[in-house]
N, C-alpha and C positions, 0 to 999 in steps of 0.2 A: 473366348474373350476377344481375340484378334479378329475373328471372322465377323463377330457382331459389330465391332468398331468399324471395320471396313465397309460393312453393309450400311451403317448409319452415315458414314462419310459419302458413300456412293449415292445414297438417296438424297442427301443434302446437296450434292453437286448437280444431280438431275433436276431437283426442284429449283435451284438457282438458274439453270439453263432455261427451264420452262418460264420462269418469271421474267428473265431478260428478254426472251423471245416474245412474250406477251406484251411487255412494255414497248419493245421496238415496233410491234405491229399496231399498237393502239395510240402511242404518244408522239410518233413522228408526224410533222406537219405534211399536208398533202403536197405542197410545193416541192418539198425535198424528195418525196416519193416520185413525183412526176419527172423531176430532173434526173433522178437515178434511173428511171425507166428509159428516158431518151438517150442518156449517155453512159449507161451501165455496161457491164461485161457482155451481156447478151443482146444489146441494143441492135435492132435491125435484123434479127434472125427469125422474123415471123414467116408464116407460110405464104404471105401475099407478095413476097419479093419476086423479081424477075429471075429467070434461070441463071443468067450470067452476072448477077449482082454480087457484090462483095459479101462474104459470109453466107453464101447460098446454102440452103438446107440439103440439097442433093449434090453429090460430087459429080464433077465433069469427067466421066469415064466413057470411052467409046465401047460399044458392045463387044468388039473384037478383043479388048484388053481386060475383060472381066476375069477374075480368078476362077479357075476350075477346081472343084473339090472332088476328091475321090469318094466313091460310094462303097460302103462296106457290104 
């Protein structure tokens, strides 16, 4: 009985998450999505940035300081 109840609750929570995700993807206005893209957490982390830019995709490490891994 308890396992069946937990399964039903789990399926209900998953379906709620799917529904909320669908509503967020379809009902948000495009202006809000554009603003979030420009000022969001990962804004400016595209591959078209310069090497020395803020939030660069490649770390600035000289070849002499790269870690050496032991081979088995």
